[in-house]
N, C-alpha and C positions, 0 to 999 in steps of 0.2 A: 346388595353390596358386592363389590368385585373382589375376587380372590387375589391374594398378594402376588401371585406369579402370573396373573393375566395381563397381557399387554393390550392396551386399548389402541385401536387404530384410529388415527385422525384422518377424516376424509376432507379432501379439498374440493370445494365447489368451483369447478373450472368455469362454468357459465357465469357464476357470480363475479369471479375475478375479471372475466372479460367485460361484463357489464360495468363493473367499477372502473376499469381502464377507459372504456368508451365515455363514461360519464365525466371523468376527470379531464379527458381530452376536450369534451364539450365545454366544460367550465373554463378551461385554459384558453381555448381557441375561438370561442364564439365572440363575434364582434358585430356591433351595430354600425352599419354604413352611414356616413354623413348624409346621404341622400334619402335615408329612410324618413318616413313621415313623422315619426315620433322621436327622432334623434335628439332634439333639444330637450324634450321631456325626460328622456332617459339620462341625459347628461346632468340635468338638474336633480333627478332622483338620487344619483350617486355622487353628487357634488363634483362632477368632472368638468373640465373646461370644454367649451363649445369651440373647438379649434379646427373643425373640419377633417379630423382624422378619425378612422374607425375607433369606436369605443369598445374596449374590452370590458364589457358590462359586468360579468360575473367576477372577473379578476378584481375589478374595482370594488365590488360588493364585499369580497373576501378581505381585501385590504381594510375597508371601513369596519368590518366585523372585528378584526384584530384590534384596531385603534379604540373602538367604542365598546369592547368586551361584549359583543353580541353573539348569539348562537344560532340565529335563523337566517338562512339564505333563501331568498325569494326567486323561484324559477317560473318563468312563463313557458308553459308547455309548447306554445306556438314557436318560441325560439328554438326549443329542442327539435321540433318537427322540421323547421327550416334548416337546421344544421345537419341533421341526421339523414344524409342522402341514401344510406344503405337500408334504412328502416329498422336496422337491428336493435338499436338502443330503445327507440320508442316502443317497438313490439315487446321487448323484454320487460320494460316498465309497465306497459299496459296489461300484459299477461300475468306478471308475478310481482306486482308493486310491493306487497307486504313482505315478500321474501327478501327483496333488496333493501327495503327500509330497515329491517332488522339487522342486516349485515352492516349497514352504514352506522347505525346507532351503537352497535357492539364494538366498533373499531376504536 
């Protein structure tokens, strides 16, 4: 039990905040190019038009999640690897996956 006059210090996980920011940038900015081999398959998967424009795949998934009251977002790690030119996000996820999973669940 904590004494009444004890002040608890809340620590900020700076690395986790950075990883969260990078992950949301990935979700927002990742797009599948129309020349990609599986472009039409991905369009079909998220019920997007095959209009020859880059497909904001995860943005579309999130929109569909809201409409259909779903709670699971499917991430292909190969997409993250292709997007993450600095290696920072993938290295953080590979080295501390459970740490960041808990943070996202508790938000």
